N, C-alpha and C positions, 0 to 999 in steps of 0.2 A: 294334200288338203291345206287350204289356207284358212286359218281360223279367223272368224269375224270378231268374236268377243272373248279374248283371253280373260282369265280370272283376274280379279283385282288384287290377288295375293302376289304382288309383283316380286316381293322378296323371296318367296318360295319358288316361283316359276322361272325367274330370271337365271337360275343356276343351270338350266338346260339349254344347250346350244341348239336344240331342235325346236325351241319354243319361239313363237312370234313375239314381237315387241308388245308390251302391255299397252292397253288403251291409255291415251294421254290425258283424257278428261272423263268426267262423268256425264258428258253430253250423250243423250240417247242415240243409239245406233239404229240403223234402218236396213236390215237384211231384205233382199228381194222377196217378193211374194211367192209362195208355193201353192200348189193346188192338190186337192184330193184326186187321186187317179183311180182308185178302186176302194169300195167299201163292201165288206162281206160280214155276215153274221156267223159267229163261231161260238158253239157251246163250250164252256170252260168247266173243268172239274179238277180239284186238287186232291192230293193224296189222302187228306183227312176227310174227304167226302163232300167238302163245300163245293157248290156249283153256282155258276152265274152265266149270263149270256153277254158276250161282248160284240160290239160292232167294230171290226178291225179295219183300219184305214191305212192305205199306202199313199205315197205322195210323189209328185213331180216337182222338181225345182229346188230340192234341198241343197244347201250350199256345200255340204261336204260329200254329196253323192252317195251316202250310205243308205241302207234300207231300214230306216227307222219306222216304227209303227205308232199310231195313236189308236187306243182301244176305248170306245165309248161304253160306259157301264151305267147300269140303272137307267133312270130317266134323264139321260144326258141332254136330250133335245129340250126337255122341260127346263133343265137347269140353265141352258143357254138362253131360253126365252125369259126366264125369271131374271137373269142377270141383265139382259138387254132392257128390261123394264125397270131397272134400278134396284132389283132385289139382290139376294146373296149370290156371290160368284160361285161357279162350279168348283168342286174339289178336284185337284189335279196332282198326280204324282209323276214326275220325271224319274223313271227307274232305269238305271244303267244295267245293261246286259251283264249277267254273271253266270256263265255256264256251270261253274263248280257249285255255286249256291242255289241258283234257280232250278237247275236240272238234276244235278247229282246230289243235292242235299248236303253240301259241305257245311261243316260246323265251324269252319275257320272265319266265317263272316256272318253277317245278319241279313244278307240279301234275299235268300229264299223266304224266311219269315216275313220280311218287309213286303215282298211281292204279294204274298198270300194275304196279309193284313190289308194292304192297299186296295186290292180288288174288292174285298168285302166292304170296306169303309166307303169307297167311291160308289159302289153299287147301291148302297143305302141312300145316298143323297143325290146321286147323278153327277157324272163328271168324266174325267179321262185319265187313263194310265198311258203315259208315253213310254214305250219300250225302246230305249236308245242303245244303239250298237256302240257302246263305249266300254268294252271289257277292260277291267283292270284300271279304272279311272282314266281310260283313254289310251293306255299303252299297249293293249292287245293281250290275247290269251297266253301266248308263249312267254311274253315278257312278264305277265302276272305270275306265272308259275316259276319263272326265274326269281322273281321277287319273293315268292314263298320260300325258296331255298335260302335266300339271304335272311329272311325273317327267322328261319330255323337256326341260323347262325348267330342271331342276337339283335338284328336290326328291327325297327318297327316298320309298319307298312309304308310310311312316307319316306323314311330313310332308305328303304330298299329301292324304291322307285328312283330316287336321286342317285343312288350308287350305281344304277344301271344306265345313267345318263339321261334320265327323263325328269320332267317336273314332278313335284309331289302329286299334282292333279292336273291332267292335260285335257279335261273335258271342256267342250265348248257347247254352250246351250243355244247358239244361233239356230240350229235346226229345230230345236224344241219351240223356240219362239215362232218360227215359220209355221210349224204344224198347228200351234194354238191359234194363230191368226187365220189359218186356212179353214179351221172348223168353227171359227167365230168366237173364240174364247180369248179376248184381249184383256180380260180381267179375271183373276183366279184366286182361289184359296190354295196355297201350296202345301201339300202333304210331304213334309221333308224335315229332317233334323239339320240340314246343311245350309248355313247362311249364304254360302257362295252361290247356290242355285237361285236364291231369291235376288241376290245382288246382280247376277248376270241377266236374269230375265227382266228385271226392272230397267237395266241399262239398254236392253233390247226392245223396250217399249211395251212389255207385258206388265200390267199393274198387278202387284201381289197384295191383295187386300189383307191377307193374314197368312202367317206361316204356322201350320198345324203339325206338331211333332208326331212321329210314329211311336209305337210302343217300344219298350226296351227288350230286346231279344238277346239276352246275354247267356252265354254258356261258358263252361270251363275253357273250351277251345278258342273262343273269340273275345274273351274279356280284355286281353292286352290290345287287340285290334280296335275294340270300341274305345278303350281309354286313349289310344293314340288319336282317334277322331276328335275326341273332346279336347285333348291337350294341344294338338297341332292346328286344328281348323274350327274350333269353337262349336262343334256339333252340340245340339241341345239334347243330350242323352243323359238321363238321370240314372247314373250307374249306382248300384248298391255299394255301400262302404265295404272295403276289403275286410275279410274276417281277421 
């Protein structure tokens, strides 16, 4: 894969020999256009009983060749029409795949609760959930589990990635920008605590009208993980004061 839009956190990512050179300026990048290849309606139901209907879309032409999905939720078509007429932009969450959290219910991260929250909040207003195949902040499932072992030995989630020879965060949101443009969402409200997502999407030509934080899904098992997000990468997570 050749990344189009590396993170602006050059100091964190330049430590990895596998990472591409950082963007040399803040000039907007222009990834090639992608197209929706298939769109199917899928009824969704979560373990707590919450149900929604998603319009699941696949794409041709994504720059990394991975099988990312866009899921239209609620009145997403109306949200696009309102945005095109100058109204409020649709709510969008780029959600990185997390097998352990999304599927197995792992308590070591907040990914599963964030996914569940995002579907409901987006369905209420109309918008999209982008399900991105970026396991382990882009390092893959096996490497993520190797990083877990290093975290058990005392490193935090970012230090563990670097110790394995990766960048702290290797995610590239060029495919996300392609997907948004393909569905007609070049202006969005971003449901995310991560300022890097907004920075990359803006650099890729997607206007982020607002960044809307998710809820705080803290547990005894993930408190250190969430604190590392705040300390290392300025995530907007209002963690409770330690007892």
